C-alpha positions as CSV (number, residue, x, y, z in Angstrom):
1,X,0.0,0.0,0.1
2,X,1.3,3.3,-1.0
3,X,1.9,6.1,1.4
4,X,0.7,9.6,0.1
5,X,2.1,13.0,1.6
6,X,0.2,16.2,0.7
7,X,2.0,19.7,0.6
8,X,-0.2,22.2,2.7
9,X,0.4,25.8,3.9
10,X,-2.4,25.9,6.6
11,X,-4.2,24.0,9.3
12,X,-7.2,24.0,6.8
13,X,-5.0,22.3,4.2
14,X,-4.2,19.5,6.6
15,X,-7.8,18.9,7.7
16,X,-8.9,18.5,4.1
17,X,-5.9,16.1,3.3
18,X,-6.9,14.0,6.4
19,X,-10.5,14.0,5.4
20,X,-9.7,12.9,1.8
21,X,-7.7,10.0,3.2
22,X,-4.2,11.1,2.9
23,X,-1.5,9.7,5.3
24,X,0.9,12.6,5.9
25,X,1.3,16.6,5.3
26,X,4.2,18.5,4.7
27,X,3.4,21.8,6.5
28,X,5.0,24.9,4.9
29,X,4.5,28.6,4.3
30,X,5.1,30.4,0.9
31,X,4.4,27.6,-1.3
32,X,4.9,29.9,-4.2
33,X,8.6,30.0,-3.2
34,X,8.8,26.3,-2.9
35,X,7.9,26.0,0.7
36,X,9.2,27.8,3.7
37,X,9.2,27.3,7.4
38,X,5.8,27.7,8.7
39,X,5.0,30.0,12.0
40,X,4.9,28.3,15.3
41,X,1.3,29.1,15.6
42,X,0.7,27.4,12.3
43,X,2.4,24.5,13.5
44,X,0.9,24.0,16.8
45,X,-2.8,25.0,15.2
46,X,-2.4,22.4,12.6
47,X,-1.3,19.6,15.2
48,X,-4.3,20.3,17.3
49,X,-6.7,20.1,14.3
50,X,-5.8,16.7,13.0
51,X,-6.3,13.3,14.7
52,X,-4.9,10.8,12.3
53,X,-2.6,12.3,9.9
54,X,1.1,13.0,10.7
55,X,2.6,16.4,10.0
56,X,5.9,17.0,8.9
57,X,7.3,20.5,8.9
58,X,9.7,21.8,6.6
59,X,12.5,24.1,8.0
60,X,13.7,26.3,5.2
61,X,14.4,30.1,6.2
62,X,14.3,31.6,2.8
63,X,13.6,31.1,-0.8
64,X,16.6,30.7,-3.3
65,X,19.7,28.3,-3.0
66,X,20.3,25.9,-0.6
67,X,23.6,27.2,0.7
68,X,23.2,28.7,4.3
69,X,25.2,31.2,6.4
70,X,26.1,30.4,10.1
71,X,23.4,32.8,11.3
72,X,20.8,30.8,9.0
73,X,21.8,27.4,10.2
74,X,21.5,28.6,13.8
75,X,18.0,30.0,13.1
76,X,17.1,26.5,11.2
77,X,18.4,24.5,14.2
78,X,16.3,26.7,16.5
79,X,13.2,26.2,14.2
80,X,13.8,22.3,14.1
81,X,13.8,22.2,17.7
82,X,10.8,24.4,18.3
83,X,8.8,22.2,15.6
84,X,9.6,18.9,17.5
85,X,8.8,20.3,20.9
86,X,5.5,21.6,19.4
87,X,4.8,17.8,18.4
88,X,5.7,17.6,14.9
89,X,6.1,14.0,13.8
90,X,8.8,14.8,11.2
91,X,11.3,17.6,9.7
92,X,11.9,18.4,6.1
93,X,15.4,19.7,5.6
94,X,18.0,20.4,2.9
95,X,21.4,22.1,2.8
96,X,23.8,22.0,0.0
97,X,27.5,23.3,-0.7
98,X,28.5,25.7,-3.3
99,X,29.7,22.9,-5.2
100,X,26.4,20.9,-5.4
101,X,27.0,18.4,-2.7
102,X,25.1,17.5,0.6
103,X,26.1,20.2,3.2
104,X,27.2,17.1,5.7
105,X,28.0,19.1,8.6
106,X,24.7,21.2,8.5
107,X,22.6,18.1,7.8
108,X,24.1,16.1,10.6
109,X,23.4,19.2,13.0
110,X,19.7,19.6,12.0
111,X,19.3,15.8,12.2
112,X,20.7,16.0,15.8
113,X,18.4,18.6,16.8
114,X,15.2,16.8,15.5
115,X,15.8,14.3,18.3
116,X,14.9,11.1,16.5
117,X,12.0,13.0,14.5
118,X,11.7,11.5,11.1
119,X,13.7,13.2,8.5
120,X,13.0,14.0,5.1
121,X,15.8,15.6,2.7
122,X,13.7,17.9,0.6
123,X,14.3,18.7,-3.2
124,X,17.5,20.5,-2.6
125,X,18.4,16.9,-3.4
126,X,17.6,18.0,-7.0
127,X,20.3,20.4,-7.4
128,X,23.1,18.1,-6.2
129,X,25.7,17.3,-8.8
130,X,25.8,13.6,-8.3
131,X,22.3,12.3,-7.1
132,X,23.8,8.9,-6.6
133,X,26.5,10.1,-4.1
134,X,24.1,12.4,-2.4
135,X,22.0,9.5,-1.5
136,X,24.6,7.5,0.1
137,X,25.6,10.5,2.1
138,X,22.0,10.8,3.1
139,X,21.6,7.2,4.0
140,X,24.9,7.4,6.2
141,X,23.7,10.4,7.9
142,X,20.5,8.7,8.8
143,X,17.8,10.5,7.0
144,X,14.6,8.5,6.4
145,X,13.3,9.8,3.1
146,X,14.4,11.8,-0.1
147,X,12.0,14.1,-1.8
148,X,12.9,14.1,-5.3
149,X,11.5,15.0,-8.9
150,X,14.6,13.0,-10.3
151,X,16.4,16.2,-11.0
152,X,13.7,17.2,-13.7
153,X,11.0,19.5,-13.9
154,X,8.6,16.8,-12.9
155,X,8.3,13.3,-11.7
156,X,7.2,12.2,-15.2
157,X,10.5,13.5,-16.8
158,X,12.3,12.4,-13.8
159,X,11.2,9.0,-13.6
160,X,14.1,7.1,-15.1
161,X,16.3,8.4,-12.4
162,X,13.9,7.9,-9.6
163,X,13.5,4.4,-10.6
164,X,17.3,3.9,-10.4
165,X,17.5,5.8,-7.0
166,X,14.7,3.2,-5.7
167,X,16.7,0.3,-6.8
168,X,19.8,1.7,-5.5
169,X,18.3,2.7,-2.0
170,X,17.5,-0.9,-1.5
171,X,15.1,-0.1,1.2
172,X,17.8,1.8,3.2
173,X,16.0,5.0,2.8
174,X,12.7,5.9,1.2
175,X,12.6,7.5,-2.1
176,X,9.6,9.7,-2.5
177,X,8.6,11.4,-5.7
178,X,7.3,14.7,-5.8
179,X,6.6,17.5,-8.5
180,X,3.8,17.8,-10.9
181,X,1.7,14.7,-9.6
182,X,-2.1,14.8,-10.8
183,X,-4.7,12.4,-11.2
184,X,-3.8,12.1,-14.9
185,X,-0.4,11.0,-14.5
186,X,-0.1,9.4,-10.9
187,X,-0.9,5.8,-12.2
188,X,1.9,6.0,-14.7
189,X,4.3,7.4,-12.0
190,X,3.5,4.6,-9.7
191,X,4.3,2.2,-12.4
192,X,7.6,3.9,-13.6
193,X,8.9,4.5,-10.4
194,X,8.2,1.6,-8.1
195,X,8.4,3.9,-5.0
196,X,6.0,3.4,-1.9
197,X,5.7,7.1,-1.1
198,X,4.5,10.1,-3.2
199,X,4.2,13.8,-2.5
200,X,2.0,16.1,-4.1
201,X,0.0,19.6,-3.6
202,X,-3.5,19.6,-4.4
203,X,-4.4,23.3,-4.6
204,X,-7.4,25.3,-6.0
205,X,-7.7,28.8,-6.3
206,X,-10.8,30.6,-4.8
207,X,-12.1,34.3,-4.6
208,X,-11.4,36.2,-1.5
209,X,-14.5,36.9,1.0
210,X,-13.5,40.6,1.0
211,X,-16.3,42.9,0.1
212,X,-14.3,46.2,0.2
213,X,-11.5,46.0,-2.3
214,X,-8.8,48.7,-2.9
215,X,-7.1,47.6,-6.4
216,X,-4.2,50.4,-6.1
217,X,-1.6,48.7,-3.5
218,X,0.1,45.5,-4.1
219,X,1.7,43.4,-1.3
220,X,4.0,41.3,-3.3
221,X,7.1,41.8,-5.5
222,X,7.5,41.9,-9.1
223,X,5.7,38.5,-9.5
224,X,2.2,39.2,-8.1
225,X,-0.6,36.9,-7.3
226,X,-4.0,39.0,-7.5
227,X,-4.7,40.4,-3.7
228,X,-8.1,39.2,-3.8
229,X,-7.7,35.5,-4.6
230,X,-6.7,32.6,-2.4
231,X,-5.2,29.0,-2.8
232,X,-6.3,26.2,-0.8
233,X,-5.9,22.5,-0.6
234,X,-8.6,20.8,-2.0
235,X,-9.7,17.6,-0.4
236,X,-11.7,16.6,-3.8
237,X,-8.4,16.7,-5.6
238,X,-6.4,14.8,-2.9
239,X,-9.1,12.0,-3.3
240,X,-8.9,12.2,-7.1
241,X,-5.0,11.4,-7.0
242,X,-5.5,8.9,-4.4
243,X,-8.3,7.1,-6.3
244,X,-6.2,7.3,-9.6
245,X,-3.3,5.8,-7.8
246,X,-5.1,2.8,-6.6
247,X,-6.8,1.9,-9.8
């Protein structure tokens, strides 16, 4: 039986994923930026809002590359400890060197801070120069799973590498495909990769409930999402992907 993890950015998203039958959520903020560390309030509220589903918290201090300064690493370590203390079941991390290798000292430090919580190395893995060497390093470090699109834009394109990684892992670590999974392609991805766990977002857009709207100010940067549009996890879409995977 496959395990399905849903990428969410709110307690409401976690509840929707749980009700749709998912097994786990990756709790983030700023999904537009690929997922950043959520607030402690969001972590605590999410954990109190679900009963069955497991909650893994991403710890990533900013968008951009995965090469971190000493102060960023200190902040990440504090965030890991805070998330675990709040009750998070797992932590999602990723740190690289400028040369494109796993940052072993930083990764070891963050794993130690997690104190035995489940560890996922996120799609920073897709930026490594040698995925096979990176995989062996993560196994040695004691990570529990790797989230990857197979170093391609989506899992479908990266399926050959993912299948190789699944074979190379030989059950020493979980290879979890993620990136571009939909109800239309999940069955093909399951067949092509042979993985046991899958990660996807199930976001839909909805209109803001705001009645008064000022169209002049914009709160974002040069790439702007409409101020009066929301994005949320769709339980229906989660269910569609799960159903398609089990055909």
